C-alpha positions as a Python dict, from the first residue, in 0.01 Angstrom:
ca = {
    (1, 'M'): (0, 0, 0),
    (2, 'Y'): (-181, 262, -284),
    (3, 'S'): (5, -40, -513),
    (4, 'T'): (-121, -361, -340),
    (5, 'R'): (-481, -260, -308),
    (6, 'Y'): (-430, -121, -685),
    (7, 'L'): (-276, -455, -771),
    (8, 'G'): (-483, -662, -637),
    (9, 'S'): (-322, -1037, -469),
    (10, 'D'): (-297, -1215, -788),
    (11, 'R'): (-104, -940, -987),
    (12, 'Y'): (105, -811, -638),
    (13, 'G'): (175, -1147, -645),
    (14, 'I'): (403, -1144, -980),
    (15, 'L'): (523, -831, -855),
    (16, 'S'): (636, -982, -551),
    (17, 'F'): (775, -1276, -696),
    (18, 'A'): (1009, -1049, -951),
    (19, 'I'): (1157, -880, -624),
    (20, 'A'): (1205, -1196, -439),
    (21, 'F'): (1389, -1358, -721),
    (22, 'A'): (1608, -1053, -828),
    (23, 'S'): (1706, -968, -423),
    (24, 'I'): (1829, -1321, -439),
    (25, 'T'): (2073, -1293, -754),
    (26, 'L'): (2167, -932, -700),
    (27, 'F'): (2429, -1137, -455),
    (28, 'L'): (2641, -1128, -755),
    (29, 'A'): (2646, -758, -783),
    (30, 'D'): (2646, -711, -415),
    (31, 'I'): (2938, -899, -213),
    (32, 'G'): (2985, -722, 71),
    (33, 'I'): (3196, -442, -69),
    (34, 'A'): (2958, -173, 139),
    (35, 'S'): (3043, -353, 492),
    (36, 'V'): (3422, -335, 441),
    (37, 'I'): (3453, 36, 291),
    (38, 'I'): (3237, 155, 647),
    (39, 'R'): (3485, -33, 831),
    (40, 'D'): (3792, 60, 685),
    (41, 'V'): (3750, 417, 595),
    (42, 'A'): (3586, 478, 953),
    (43, 'R'): (3941, 366, 1091),
    (44, 'D'): (4122, 546, 798),
    (45, 'K'): (3969, 857, 624),
    (46, 'A'): (4240, 873, 365),
    (47, 'R'): (4151, 520, 228),
    (48, 'T'): (3850, 756, 97),
    (49, 'Q'): (3941, 797, -302),
    (50, 'K'): (4053, 488, -353),
    (51, 'Y'): (3808, 284, -233),
    (52, 'L'): (3556, 460, -395),
    (53, 'A'): (3735, 435, -726),
    (54, 'N'): (3795, 48, -714),
    (55, 'S'): (3481, -79, -563),
    (56, 'A'): (3306, 148, -845),
    (57, 'F'): (3491, -41, -1127),
    (58, 'L'): (3391, -368, -956),
    (59, 'K'): (3050, -298, -937),
    (60, 'I'): (3009, -202, -1289),
    (61, 'I'): (3164, -566, -1360),
    (62, 'L'): (3014, -729, -1159),
    (63, 'A'): (2639, -575, -1286),
    (64, 'V'): (2657, -739, -1591),
    (65, 'V'): (2719, -1066, -1474),
    (66, 'T'): (2413, -1037, -1242),
    (67, 'L'): (2194, -922, -1535),
    (68, 'V'): (2298, -1190, -1731),
    (69, 'S'): (2267, -1473, -1465),
    (70, 'T'): (1945, -1324, -1392),
    (71, 'A'): (1774, -1391, -1719),
    (72, 'V'): (1934, -1772, -1815),
    (73, 'I'): (1819, -1879, -1451),
    (74, 'G'): (1476, -1782, -1475),
    (75, 'F'): (1421, -1922, -1825),
    (76, 'A'): (1604, -2211, -1742),
    (77, 'L'): (1326, -2245, -1470),
    (78, 'N'): (1022, -2190, -1719),
    (79, 'Y'): (878, -1877, -1561),
    (80, 'P'): (671, -1672, -1843),
    (81, 'S'): (860, -1457, -2026),
    (82, 'S'): (601, -1167, -1932),
    (83, 'T'): (695, -1236, -1560),
    (84, 'M'): (1091, -1249, -1675),
    (85, 'Q'): (1054, -908, -1757),
    (86, 'V'): (941, -764, -1487),
    (87, 'V'): (1215, -955, -1285),
    (88, 'L'): (1493, -789, -1496),
    (89, 'V'): (1372, -438, -1508),
    (90, 'I'): (1331, -462, -1095),
    (91, 'S'): (1691, -641, -1105),
    (92, 'L'): (1844, -308, -1280),
    (93, 'S'): (1689, -93, -1037),
    (94, 'L'): (1846, -312, -795),
    (95, 'I'): (2169, -277, -906),
    (96, 'I'): (2138, 75, -907),
    (97, 'V'): (2083, 102, -544),
    (98, 'S'): (2382, -115, -505),
    (99, 'F'): (2602, 162, -660),
    (100, 'S'): (2414, 418, -427),
    (101, 'G'): (2536, 168, -173),
    (102, 'I'): (2920, 242, -266),
    (103, 'I'): (2857, 625, -145),
    (104, 'S'): (2630, 571, 142),
    (105, 'S'): (2877, 351, 278),
    (106, 'I'): (3149, 621, 212),
    (107, 'L'): (2895, 893, 387),
    (108, 'Q'): (2846, 636, 701),
    (109, 'A'): (3200, 589, 778),
    (110, 'Y'): (3194, 998, 808),
    (111, 'E'): (2959, 943, 1046),
    (112, 'V'): (2745, 1195, 843),
    (113, 'M'): (2404, 1008, 881),
    (114, 'E'): (2150, 1323, 791),
    (115, 'Y'): (2275, 1273, 419),
    (116, 'L'): (2149, 890, 474),
    (117, 'S'): (1817, 972, 630),
    (118, 'L'): (1755, 1213, 321),
    (119, 'G'): (1837, 945, 66),
    (120, 'S'): (1596, 722, 195),
    (121, 'I'): (1334, 998, 215),
    (122, 'I'): (1384, 1096, -132),
    (123, 'Y'): (1372, 741, -255),
    (124, 'N'): (1028, 651, -66),
    (125, 'L'): (901, 1000, -214),
    (126, 'A'): (946, 897, -530),
    (127, 'M'): (838, 561, -547),
    (128, 'L'): (527, 726, -397),
    (129, 'I'): (478, 967, -644),
    (130, 'L'): (562, 706, -905),
    (131, 'A'): (329, 467, -775),
    (132, 'L'): (34, 700, -771),
    (133, 'L'): (99, 810, -1128),
    (134, 'A'): (99, 432, -1267),
    (135, 'I'): (-202, 394, -1079),
    (136, 'H'): (-375, 716, -1242),
    (137, 'S'): (-247, 617, -1566),
    (138, 'G'): (-388, 213, -1527),
    (139, 'M'): (-34, 56, -1563),
    (140, 'D'): (-21, -305, -1532),
    (141, 'V'): (246, -549, -1329),
    (142, 'Y'): (486, -432, -1600),
    (143, 'G'): (462, -26, -1558),
    (144, 'F'): (462, -91, -1183),
    (145, 'S'): (847, -253, -1217),
    (146, 'Y'): (936, 36, -1359),
    (147, 'V'): (883, 271, -1039),
    (148, 'Y'): (1135, 64, -902),
    (149, 'L'): (1383, 171, -1190),
    (150, 'I'): (1322, 540, -1202),
    (151, 'S'): (1312, 563, -783),
    (152, 'S'): (1650, 444, -825),
    (153, 'I'): (1809, 646, -1075),
    (154, 'I'): (1677, 914, -903),
    (155, 'S'): (1810, 773, -539),
    (156, 'L'): (2170, 766, -775),
    (157, 'G'): (2171, 1105, -852),
    (158, 'Y'): (2082, 1215, -512),
    (159, 'Y'): (2378, 1061, -376),
    (160, 'V'): (2636, 1154, -657),
    (161, 'V'): (2514, 1506, -613),
    (162, 'V'): (2628, 1488, -233),
    (163, 'A'): (2961, 1276, -286),
    (164, 'L'): (3047, 1550, -495),
    (165, 'R'): (3017, 1779, -249),
    (166, 'K'): (3080, 1627, 97),
    (167, 'I'): (3343, 1319, 21),
    (168, 'P'): (3664, 1371, -195),
    (169, 'L'): (3681, 1280, -473),
    (170, 'P'): (3788, 917, -633),
    (171, 'K'): (4135, 909, -781),
    (172, 'W'): (4049, 668, -1107),
    (173, 'E'): (4341, 420, -1089),
    (174, 'I'): (4244, 88, -1093),
    (175, 'D'): (4472, -120, -803),
    (176, 'F'): (4422, -502, -840),
    (177, 'A'): (4573, -575, -485),
    (178, 'L'): (4328, -351, -332),
    (179, 'W'): (4038, -522, -579),
    (180, 'K'): (4169, -857, -417),
    (181, 'Y'): (4195, -735, -51),
    (182, 'I'): (3816, -627, -84),
    (183, 'I'): (3691, -927, -221),
    (184, 'K'): (3890, -1125, 55),
    (185, 'E'): (3736, -941, 308),
    (186, 'A'): (3389, -870, 165),
    (187, 'I'): (3334, -1249, 129),
    (188, 'P'): (3209, -1323, 505),
    (189, 'F'): (2998, -984, 455),
    (190, 'G'): (2881, -1104, 138),
    (191, 'L'): (2811, -1457, 191),
    (192, 'S'): (2601, -1362, 492),
    (193, 'L'): (2399, -1078, 249),
    (194, 'V'): (2385, -1384, -3),
    (195, 'F'): (2180, -1580, 227),
    (196, 'V'): (1991, -1334, 412),
    (197, 'R'): (1853, -1265, 91),
    (198, 'I'): (1775, -1628, 32),
    (199, 'Y'): (1658, -1652, 360),
    (200, 'Y'): (1426, -1343, 334),
    (201, 'Y'): (1316, -1418, -33),
    (202, 'I'): (1296, -1842, -107),
    (203, 'D'): (994, -1862, 87),
    (204, 'T'): (832, -1662, -204),
    (205, 'I'): (1007, -1853, -481),
    (206, 'M'): (934, -2189, -288),
    (207, 'I'): (563, -2103, -295),
    (208, 'S'): (553, -2017, -623),
    (209, 'L'): (713, -2381, -732),
    (210, 'M'): (509, -2519, -480),
    (211, 'V'): (144, -2431, -425),
    (212, 'S'): (-109, -2441, -712),
    (213, 'N'): (-241, -2119, -855),
    (214, 'P'): (57, -1931, -621),
    (215, 'N'): (16, -1574, -720),
    (216, 'D'): (-279, -1518, -470),
    (217, 'A'): (-64, -1688, -221),
    (218, 'M'): (220, -1488, -277),
    (219, 'G'): (32, -1179, -287),
    (220, 'W'): (-155, -1276, 92),
    (221, 'Y'): (258, -1412, 236),
    (222, 'N'): (425, -1100, 108),
    (223, 'A'): (135, -797, 172),
    (224, 'A'): (202, -968, 532),
    (225, 'Y'): (553, -990, 499),
    (226, 'R'): (608, -607, 368),
    (227, 'M'): (408, -464, 604),
    (228, 'V'): (662, -656, 894),
    (229, 'L'): (988, -582, 717),
    (230, 'V'): (924, -178, 665),
    (231, 'L'): (971, -170, 1050),
    (232, 'S'): (1345, -332, 987),
    (233, 'F'): (1438, 40, 914),
    (234, 'I'): (1435, 69, 1319),
    (235, 'P'): (1742, -155, 1376),
    (236, 'V'): (1908, -102, 1035),
    (237, 'T'): (1933, 274, 1108),
    (238, 'F'): (1991, 267, 1486),
    (239, 'L'): (2273, 31, 1446),
    (240, 'G'): (2387, 174, 1128),
    (241, 'S'): (2498, 483, 1293),
    (242, 'I'): (2669, 331, 1611),
    (243, 'Y'): (2858, 104, 1371),
    (244, 'P'): (3154, 280, 1268),
    (245, 'V'): (3192, 372, 1650),
    (246, 'M'): (3157, 81, 1757),
    (247, 'S'): (3428, -79, 1490),
    (248, 'N'): (3608, 249, 1653),
    (249, 'Y'): (3631, 127, 1989),
    (250, 'F'): (3692, -259, 1935),
    (251, 'V'): (4036, -59, 1856),
    (252, 'T'): (4034, 163, 2139),
    (253, 'S'): (3818, 61, 2394),
    (254, 'D'): (3640, -246, 2495),
    (255, 'K'): (3504, -96, 2791),
    (256, 'Y'): (3244, 112, 2607),
    (257, 'L'): (3227, -139, 2310),
    (258, 'G'): (3046, -407, 2556),
    (259, 'F'): (2839, -58, 2702),
    (260, 'I'): (2698, 8, 2354),
    (261, 'F'): (2629, -311, 2261),
    (262, 'E'): (2421, -360, 2602),
    (263, 'R'): (2198, -74, 2581),
    (264, 'S'): (2107, -118, 2189),
    (265, 'F'): (2001, -471, 2296),
    (266, 'K'): (1831, -293, 2583),
    (267, 'Y'): (1671, -35, 2324),
    (268, 'L'): (1561, -250, 2063),
    (269, 'M'): (1431, -493, 2283),
    (270, 'A'): (1164, -230, 2453),
    (271, 'I'): (1123, -129, 2054),
    (272, 'A'): (1037, -500, 1937),
    (273, 'I'): (826, -676, 2179),
    (274, 'P'): (552, -430, 2241),
    (275, 'I'): (499, -384, 1833),
    (276, 'G'): (485, -774, 1823),
    (277, 'V'): (218, -768, 2075),
    (278, 'G'): (45, -510, 1948),
    (279, 'T'): (-14, -654, 1576),
    (280, 'T'): (-87, -941, 1705),
    (281, 'I'): (-361, -787, 1914),
    (282, 'L'): (-468, -565, 1612),
    (283, 'G'): (-418, -791, 1325),
    (284, 'N'): (-729, -824, 1132),
    (285, 'Q'): (-797, -423, 1193),
    (286, 'L'): (-413, -351, 1061),
    (287, 'I'): (-507, -549, 732),
    (288, 'L'): (-803, -400, 715),
    (289, 'L'): (-665, -82, 698),
    (290, 'I'): (-394, -93, 466),
    (291, 'Y'): (-512, -336, 244),
    (292, 'G'): (-907, -379, 224),
    (293, 'P'): (-1064, -696, 260),
    (294, 'D'): (-901, -863, -37),
    (295, 'F'): (-618, -962, 195),
    (296, 'V'): (-779, -1040, 479),
    (297, 'P'): (-603, -1397, 443),
    (298, 'S'): (-285, -1189, 519),
    (299, 'T'): (-409, -1144, 888),
    (300, 'I'): (-283, -1468, 1011),
    (301, 'A'): (51, -1449, 834),
    (302, 'L'): (91, -1118, 997),
    (303, 'Q'): (9, -1231, 1338),
    (304, 'I'): (343, -1479, 1286),
    (305, 'L'): (559, -1281, 1104),
    (306, 'I'): (529, -1019, 1336),
    (307, 'W'): (740, -1228, 1579),
    (308, 'S'): (1003, -1303, 1339),
    (309, 'E'): (1059, -943, 1259),
    (310, 'V'): (1098, -885, 1703),
    (311, 'L'): (1350, -1161, 1662),
    (312, 'I'): (1524, -988, 1360),
    (313, 'F'): (1539, -648, 1609),
    (314, 'L'): (1761, -837, 1853),
    (315, 'N'): (1952, -1048, 1641),
    (316, 'A'): (2062, -734, 1450),
    (317, 'V'): (2249, -602, 1785),
    (318, 'F'): (2404, -984, 1745),
    (319, 'G'): (2510, -876, 1378),
    (320, 'N'): (2633, -535, 1429),
    (321, 'L'): (2835, -634, 1727),
    (322, 'F'): (3042, -947, 1542),
    (323, 'N'): (3095, -684, 1211),
    (324, 'S'): (3243, -430, 1461),
    (325, 'I'): (3502, -669, 1603),
    (326, 'N'): (3588, -827, 1275),
    (327, 'R'): (3389, -1166, 1352),
    (328, 'Q'): (3209, -1104, 1070),
    (329, 'A'): (3215, -1484, 1003),
    (330, 'I'): (2984, -1604, 1290),
    (331, 'V'): (2720, -1392, 1133),
    (332, 'A'): (2825, -1567, 811),
    (333, 'K'): (2784, -1898, 973),
    (334, 'Q'): (2484, -1836, 1142),
    (335, 'T'): (2320, -1698, 845),
    (336, 'I'): (2409, -1994, 624),
    (337, 'L'): (2253, -2254, 881),
    (338, 'A'): (1958, -2082, 923),
    (339, 'T'): (1888, -2059, 554),
    (340, 'V'): (1951, -2432, 493),
    (341, 'L'): (1699, -2485, 835),
    (342, 'N'): (1456, -2248, 692),
    (343, 'I'): (1463, -2392, 337),
    (344, 'I'): (1394, -2697, 484),
    (345, 'L'): (1136, -2625, 703),
    (346, 'N'): (978, -2437, 370),
    (347, 'L'): (991, -2810, 241),
    (348, 'V'): (801, -2975, 501),
    (349, 'L'): (518, -2701, 557),
    (350, 'I'): (476, -2493, 265),
    (351, 'P'): (291, -2827, 126),
    (352, 'K'): (61, -2834, 366),
    (353, 'Y'): (-7, -2506, 510),
    (354, 'S'): (84, -2261, 189),
    (355, 'Y'): (192, -1914, 298),
    (356, 'V'): (129, -1992, 633),
    (357, 'G'): (360, -2241, 661),
    (358, 'A'): (609, -2032, 512),
    (359, 'S'): (510, -1768, 790),
    (360, 'A'): (552, -2021, 1096),
    (361, 'A'): (916, -2180, 905),
    (362, 'T'): (1040, -1822, 914),
    (363, 'V'): (989, -1768, 1285),
    (364, 'A'): (1098, -2088, 1392),
    (365, 'T'): (1482, -2003, 1188),
    (366, 'Q'): (1510, -1647, 1366),
    (367, 'L'): (1463, -1852, 1700),
    (368, 'F'): (1754, -2069, 1621),
    (369, 'A'): (1949, -1784, 1505),
    (370, 'F'): (1882, -1549, 1836),
    (371, 'L'): (2003, -1868, 2024),
    (372, 'F'): (2301, -1908, 1778),
    (373, 'L'): (2428, -1553, 1797),
    (374, 'L'): (2351, -1541, 2167),
    (375, 'Y'): (2585, -1852, 2278),
    (376, 'F'): (2876, -1681, 2043),
    (377, 'A'): (2851, -1404, 2204),
    (378, 'S'): (2852, -1473, 2512),
    (379, 'R'): (3175, -1681, 2425),
    (380, 'A'): (3341, -1375, 2317),
    (381, 'G'): (3252, -1226, 2642),
    (382, 'Y'): (2981, -1040, 2576),
    (383, 'S'): (2705, -1197, 2748),
    (384, 'F'): (2397, -1068, 2889),
    (385, 'P'): (2454, -866, 3251),
    (386, 'G'): (2175, -1026, 3536),
    (387, 'H'): (1952, -719, 3519),
    (388, 'M'): (1857, -759, 3104),
    (389, 'I'): (1633, -1025, 3277),
    (390, 'I'): (1455, -739, 3491),
    (391, 'H'): (1479, -530, 3206),
    (392, 'L'): (1286, -766, 3001),
    (393, 'S'): (1017, -848, 3283),
    (394, 'K'): (949, -446, 3269),
    (395, 'V'): (903, -449, 2906),
    (396, 'L'): (662, -764, 2967),
    (397, 'F'): (448, -584, 3220),
    (398, 'A'): (413, -241, 3009),
    (399, 'C'): (313, -494, 2751),
    (400, 'F'): (49, -644, 2976),
    (401, 'I'): (-70, -277, 3085),
    (402, 'M'): (-120, -150, 2683),
    (403, 'V'): (-272, -526, 2599),
    (404, 'L'): (-546, -425, 2873),
    (405, 'F'): (-603, -64, 2758),
    (406, 'I'): (-640, -218, 2379),
    (407, 'K'): (-880, -459, 2466),
    (408, 'L'): (-1075, -189, 2738),
    (409, 'F'): (-1083, 84, 2452),
    (410, 'S'): (-1133, -120, 2142),
    (411, 'G'): (-1383, 90, 2016),
    (412, 'L'): (-1147, 385, 1980),
    (413, 'P'): (-1039, 456, 1598),
    (414, 'L'): (-771, 217, 1484),
    (415, 'L'): (-494, 489, 1451),
    (416, 'L'): (-612, 668, 1774),
    (417, 'L'): (-596, 373, 1965),
    (418, 'I'): (-242, 289, 1865),
    (419, 'L'): (-117, 636, 1963),
    (420, 'I'): (-266, 575, 2319),
    (421, 'A'): (-144, 255, 2377),
    (422, 'A'): (207, 334, 2278),
    (423, 'V'): (205, 649, 2539),
    (424, 'V'): (85, 436, 2803),
    (425, 'Y'): (332, 163, 2730),
    (426, 'L'): (604, 491, 2746),
    (427, 'I'): (471, 570, 3053),
    (428, 'I'): (481, 227, 3223),
    (429, 'I'): (821, 229, 3116),
    (430, 'I'): (929, 495, 3304),
    (431, 'I'): (739, 410, 3587),
    (432, 'T'): (885, 114, 3624),
    (433, 'G'): (1244, 265, 3556),
    (434, 'L'): (1346, 61, 3253),
    (435, 'A'): (1431, 396, 3102),
    (436, 'D'): (1743, 482, 3370),
    (437, 'R'): (1953, 794, 3489),
    (438, 'I'): (2194, 686, 3168),
    (439, 'D'): (1942, 679, 2935),
    (440, 'I'): (1775, 997, 3013),
    (441, 'Q'): (2135, 1144, 3024),
    (442, 'M'): (2192, 987, 2651),
    (443, 'A'): (1912, 1116, 2564),
    (444, 'R'): (1996, 1489, 2647),
    (445, 'Q'): (2345, 1472, 2486),
    (446, 'L'): (2153, 1340, 2179),
    (447, 'F'): (1912, 1627, 2195),
    (448, 'G'): (2159, 1901, 2287),
    (449, 'G'): (2407, 1768, 1978),
    (450, 'I'): (2118, 1783, 1754),
    (451, 'K'): (2084, 2104, 1874),
    (452, 'A'): (2390, 2240, 1833),
    (453, 'H'): (2438, 2097, 1478),
    (454, 'G'): (2130, 2275, 1368),
    (455, 'S'): (2277, 2637, 1509),
    (456, 'R'): (2631, 2509, 1373),
    (457, 'K'): (2447, 2507, 1019),
    (458, 'E'): (2261, 2808, 1056),
    (459, 'T'): (2578, 3018, 1127),
}
C-alpha cells in the first residue's frame, strides 16, 4: 500500500512488470521439488537428511541457469536496461525465497506449521520496514527492488536457524539416483507451477507489449490484482496445513480423505463468496482507502478480479486433493489448458479493453479450471454430495442479508462497516445451520489442541 502510493501508477507499473517477468522465468529454479519433499517426507521422516541436501545441490545449479536465462530473454525482447536491472534483482530475491522453500517444505512435512507462520510474519515485516525506509530515503523503483532482495535474505536466515534446531542436519552426499527420482516426480508439480506462474503473470507481460504507454495500465491492473492475490494466503495456509494429513489418509483411510475434502470445500466456499460479494459492493471505497484517488481506474479491475479469487479458493481444494492422491498430472493438465485459454483471451481482449480485458480473461479462465477439476474429481470418486447445494444456498442467503446491511448503513466508516458486515454474515450462517455439530466439535478440538500445545511449551 505504502509503496504503491509512493511510486504512483507509472513506476509501480515497472515494479509490477519486474515481478511478473521474474516470476515466470523462476520456473527454471523451482520445478516442483518442494511438493515432492512434503509428500515423501510426510510419509517417511527418515528421508529428511538425504532430501534436504540433494535438493539444495539441485537448487544451486537451477538458480544459476535461471539468472542467465532471465537476462538473455529480457534483453532479447529489447526491454530497457534500467527495467532489466530491476528484473534481475527481483529474480535473485525470488531464487533465495525458493531456497527457503526447501526448509519450509520439510517443516510442513513434519506438520510444525507455527514455524511457517512465523517465517511469513518475519518476511512481511521486513518488507514493510524496508519499504518505509525506502520511501523515507526517496528511493526510485530500482532501490525498491532491493526491499525484496534483503527481505528474502532475512527470511532465508530465519529458516536456516529453525532448521538447525528442529530438523536433522543434512547429509552432504550427492545421490544422482535421488536427483533423477526427484526431478521425475517433480515434473508434474513443476509443470503445474510453471503454468500457474504464466497464468498469473502473463497478462502483465502482454499489457507491456500490446498497450501503448503501458506503465500506467500495468500499475492500475496490478494494484487491483495485488489486493486480490493477497487473499490467497487463506487457502494456501489452510490447505497447506492439511496436505500432509490428506497424503497420509490416501494410504491409510480413503473415508477420512473424502471427509476432509468435503469439509475443506465447504469452509473455503463459506469464506470466499462473501469476500467476493463485499469487494464488489465496496470496490471503489477500498481502492480510495488503500491506494488513493490516483488509482481509481483500478476499481473496475478489482470488482472483476475478486471473482477469480473466489474461484481460486475453490480450485485450490481440488488441487490439494489431486496432489494428495498422486494425481498431480490432472492439475498439471488443467493448468496448461487454462494458461493457453488465458493467453488466447488476453490476445483478444487486451488490445480492445486494456487491463479491464485482462481482468475478464482471468475470471473466465478460473471458471474453466473449476469446471475441469470438478469433472475429474467426480470421476475419481470425490463428487459433491447433494447437501453441498444446500450449503451454497445458505451462504448466498447470508450474503444477501450482508449486502442489505451494507446498503442500509453505508454511511459508517469503511473499516467499521466491513467488520460489522462480517459479523452479520457469521451470525446468519450460524442461524441457518451452515456450521453444523461436526464443525463446532472440530473447532473445539482445534482450540483445545492449541491450548494444550501452548501449555506444553510453557512447561
